[in-house]
Structure formats: C-alpha cells, structure tokens
C-alpha positions in Angstrom: -33.0 -5.5 15.5 -31.7 -3.0 12.9 -30.5 0.3 14.3 -31.9 3.3 12.5 -30.1 6.6 11.8 -32.7 8.4 13.9 -31.8 6.3 17.0 -28.1 7.0 16.5 -28.7 10.7 15.9 -31.1 11.0 18.8 -30.9 13.7 21.4 -27.6 14.0 23.2 -27.3 16.4 26.1 -24.9 19.0 24.8 -23.6 19.6 28.3 -22.6 16.0 28.7 -20.1 15.5 26.0 -17.8 12.6 25.2 -14.3 13.3 26.4 -13.1 13.3 22.8 -15.2 16.4 22.2 -12.7 18.5 24.1 -11.0 19.9 21.0 -7.5 20.9 21.8 -6.6 23.2 19.0 -8.3 24.4 15.8 -6.5 23.4 12.6 -4.0 26.0 11.6 -3.7 27.4 15.2 -1.1 26.8 17.8 -0.1 28.2 21.2 2.9 30.2 20.4 4.3 27.7 17.9 7.5 29.6 17.5 8.5 28.9 21.1 6.7 25.6 22.1 8.6 22.4 21.4 6.9 20.1 18.9 5.5 17.2 20.9 5.7 13.9 19.1 3.8 10.6 19.9 4.1 7.3 18.2 1.2 4.8 17.8 1.7 1.2 16.5 -1.1 -0.6 14.9 -0.9 -4.4 14.4 -2.7 -5.5 11.3 -3.6 -9.1 11.9 -4.7 -9.9 8.3 -1.1 -9.2 7.0 0.8 -9.9 10.2 2.5 -6.6 10.1 2.7 -3.3 12.1 2.2 0.2 10.8 3.7 3.1 12.8 2.0 6.5 13.0 3.5 9.8 14.2 1.2 12.2 16.0 2.0 15.9 16.6 -0.8 16.9 19.1 0.6 20.4 19.6 0.0 21.1 15.9 -3.8 20.7 16.0 -6.7 18.2 15.4 -5.4 16.9 12.1 -2.2 15.7 13.6 -3.9 13.4 16.2 -5.5 10.0 16.1 -9.2 9.7 16.7 -11.4 6.7 17.8 -13.4 6.4 14.5 -10.2 5.8 12.5 -9.3 2.8 14.8 -12.8 1.2 14.2 -12.5 1.7 10.4 -9.1 0.1 10.4 -10.4 -2.9 12.4 -13.3 -3.4 9.9 -10.8 -3.3 7.0 -8.5 -5.7 8.8 -11.3 -8.2 9.2 -12.6 -7.9 5.6 -11.2 -11.2 4.4 -12.3 -13.2 7.4 -15.9 -13.6 8.4 -18.5 -11.5 6.5 -18.2 -7.9 7.5 -20.2 -4.8 6.7 -17.5 -3.8 4.2 -17.1 -7.2 2.5 -19.5 -6.6 -0.4 -17.8 -3.3 -1.2 -14.5 -5.0 -1.9 -15.6 -7.9 -4.0 -14.4 -6.1 -7.1 -10.8 -6.6 -5.9 -11.3 -10.4 -6.1 -12.7 -10.3 -9.6 -10.4 -7.8 -11.4 -6.7 -7.7 -11.9 -6.3 -4.0 -11.2 -6.0 -2.9 -7.6 -8.7 -1.0 -5.9 -8.4 2.8 -6.1 -9.6 4.6 -3.0 -9.8 8.2 -2.0 -9.6 9.3 1.7 -11.0 12.7 2.7 -9.6 14.5 5.7 -6.8 12.0 6.2 -5.2 13.7 9.2 -2.3 11.5 10.1 -2.9 9.2 7.1 -3.5 6.1 9.3 -6.6 4.9 7.6 -5.3 5.3 4.1 -1.9 3.7 5.0 -3.7 0.7 6.7 -6.1 0.3 3.8 -3.3 0.3 1.2 -1.4 -2.3 3.2 -4.4 -4.6 4.0 -6.0 -4.4 0.5 -2.9 -4.0 -1.7 -4.8 -0.9 -2.9 -3.8 2.4 -4.5 -4.9 5.1 -2.0 -4.9 8.8 -2.4 -4.9 10.4 1.0 -5.9 14.1 1.2 -6.0 17.0 3.6 -5.1 20.6 3.8 -1.7 21.6 2.6 -0.2 22.2 6.1 -1.1 18.7 7.1 0.5 16.9 4.2 4.2 16.8 5.5 3.2 14.7 8.5 1.1 12.4 6.3 4.1 12.0 3.9 6.3 11.3 6.9 4.0 8.5 8.0 3.7 7.1 4.5 7.5 7.0 4.2 7.8 5.4 7.7 5.7 2.5 6.5 7.1 2.2 3.0 8.5 -1.3 3.6 5.2 -2.9 4.6 3.4 -1.0 1.8 5.9 -2.4 -0.7 5.6 -5.9 0.7 1.8 -5.8 0.3 1.8 -4.0 -3.1 0.1 -1.0 -1.5 0.6 2.5 -2.9 -0.2 5.7 -1.1 -0.2 9.1 -2.8 -0.6 12.3 -0.8 -2.5 15.3 -2.2 -4.0 18.6 -1.1 -7.8 18.8 -1.1 -9.8 21.6 0.4 -13.4 20.5 0.6 -15.7 22.3 -1.8 -12.8 23.6 -3.9 -13.5 22.4 -7.4 -10.0 23.0 -8.6 -8.6 20.7 -5.9 -11.2 18.0 -6.6 -10.5 18.0 -10.3 -6.8 17.8 -9.7 -7.3 14.8 -7.5 -9.6 13.3 -10.1 -12.7 11.0 -10.0 -11.3 7.7 -10.9 -11.9 5.9 -7.6 -13.8 2.8 -6.5 -14.5 4.0 -3.0 -14.1 7.0 -0.7 -13.2 6.7 3.0 -13.5 9.2 5.8 -13.3 9.0 9.6 -14.1 11.8 12.1 -14.7 14.3 9.4 -17.9 15.8 10.8 -17.0 18.1 13.6 -16.8 21.7 12.6 -20.2 23.0 11.5 -18.7 25.5 9.0 -17.3 22.5 7.1 -20.6 20.8 6.6 -21.4 22.5 3.4 -17.9 22.1 1.9 -17.9 18.4 2.8 -21.4 17.9 1.2 -20.1 19.8 -2.0 -17.2 17.4 -2.1 -19.4 14.4 -1.7 -21.7 15.7 -4.5 -18.7 16.0 -6.8 -17.6 12.4 -6.3 -20.9 10.6 -5.6 -23.1 12.4 -8.1 -20.8 14.0 -10.6 -19.3 11.0 -12.4 -20.5 8.1 -14.5 -19.3 5.5 -12.0 -21.3 4.8 -8.9 -19.0 5.4 -5.9 -19.8 4.9 -2.2 -18.5 6.9 0.7 -17.8 5.0 3.9 -17.7 7.2 7.0 -16.8 6.3 10.5 -18.1 8.8 13.0 -18.1 9.4 16.7 -20.9 11.8 17.6 -19.7 14.7 19.8 -22.1 17.6 19.1 -25.9 17.7 18.9 -25.7 20.1 16.0 -24.1 17.4 13.9 -27.6 16.2 13.0 -27.7 19.2 10.7 -25.1 17.6 8.5 -27.0 14.4 8.3 -30.3 16.1 7.4 -28.6 18.0 4.6 -26.8 14.9 3.4 -29.9 12.7 3.3 -31.6 15.1 0.8 -28.9 14.2 -1.7 -27.7 10.7 -0.7 -29.0 7.4 0.5 -27.4 7.1 4.0 -27.5 3.9 5.9 -25.8 2.6 9.0 -23.6 -0.5 8.3 -21.9 -0.9 11.7 -22.3 0.3 15.2 -19.5 0.0 17.8 -20.5 -0.3 21.5 -19.4 2.7 23.7 -16.1 2.4 25.5 -14.2 4.2 28.2 -17.3 5.5 29.9 -18.7 7.1 26.7 -22.5 7.2 26.2 -22.2 6.4 22.5 -19.9 4.4 20.2 -18.6 4.8 16.7 -21.1 4.5 13.9 -20.1 3.6 10.3 -22.3 5.0 7.6 -22.6 4.2 3.9 -23.4 7.1 1.6 -24.5 6.5 -2.0 -25.9 8.9 -4.6 -29.6 9.0 -5.2 -30.1 8.3 -8.9 
C-alpha cells in the first residue's frame, strides 16, 4: 500500500522525540570556542557501486553543520544502489545514460559535504555543494581528502556559499542544474521560509524543470508547517520510506519536490 504524506506527517508526541532531536549546538555558536579543543571524528563510507571508500571529517563541537545525520546516510545508500535494481531515484538519473555531459547537481545545506561527495563519486557528476560561509572550510577539507576517488570516477565537487533566500547567493551559484539534493535541511522553523524561497528560485524560476530530492528524519511536530507551505507551491510526493532504527518511532522519508506548472 502506498504511504501518503499525511501518514508520515501524522501526530508525533512532541515530548517523545527521537534521540537525534537533541540538538547539540546552534550553527554559529560554540561553548567557549577560544578555549575548548576542536574535537574531530572520522567516518568512513564504503560505496559498493564503485568499490571505494570516502572519508568524512566531523567537528561536533562546532555545531550541527559539522556533524553527520541519519538522512544523509539513507540518501547515499539510495544513490549507491541506483545502477542495480530499480530504485526510487533511477528515473531521475536516466539522463546520464543518454547524454555525454555529466549530471549537474546542486546540494543545499551540505553540512560535511558527504552527500555531494558521494554523489559525485558514484555518478561521475559535477556537484556544487553549498552551505553558510563558516561551514565551507570543513567541506573543502573533506572534498580534498577524497580527491583521489573523485578523480578516479570523474566526479567534480565545487564548494560555494549559499544563504537560503538570498537572491544574490542563488544567482551567483546559478540555475544550470539537473537535480537538487538535500538531507536533514528542515529543522529550524525560522529557516522554513528562506528554504522555500530558495526552492522557488530553482524549481519555479527557470525554463528547465528541476526536481528536489530531500531525505528527512522527522524530529519536531511543527515541521508540518513547512510541508503545508511547500505543497502550496510544489507537487510533493514520498518516493521512499526507511523503517525506524535504534528504537526510533519513525524512519527517514525521502521526498520528491517538483514545481507546479
């Protein structure tokens, strides 16, 4: 039976939150950063489709954007399986098989850059990964750390600043993309409107029809506000649901946004 958005967005007791909802630090904040040592963690992802590893540095003490989150892992897994059995993302990538030019993909709220790096390696694509300016040095570190596997797979990753809703940033990054990716980008309610403005720019503002694939782990009941606003402008459908894990009540959901024409 097909899962509806309403079922996924159904009531969740706000007092019984997923453990990942315990936000450690807000972006741009730290606990006495001048004195605390910079904690580093390394995560290795094995990409079966290309028989290679990518290595990602996390800096948890620096805030949310410097950490890995569950939805990113699910999105990477779907990308990694794209050339095997039919997956929810298979149809979106048929263009790559028909045209000589590599796919051009934009990632919003890239964080550590893991999804964009993995997508570039798996698909041999040209990816522009974006986030706030203070996040970019760590993304660039991770891109450089995986330069060998990217080169072997003809993948290219560019790093750029993009503040959601800022037209100057969006115009600088450009519109020439085949697809937009995002994972765990809906969490702060004050960012709902800027994110929707950004999606309007890319999904409704150009001549080319572009889709936005978003992997999301529901944490807050108030997130339904984002989806209600989004569905007034975009066609939103669920293309994948991941069963809950580690005692969670809900799993990761992958959405496909397309502009209403």
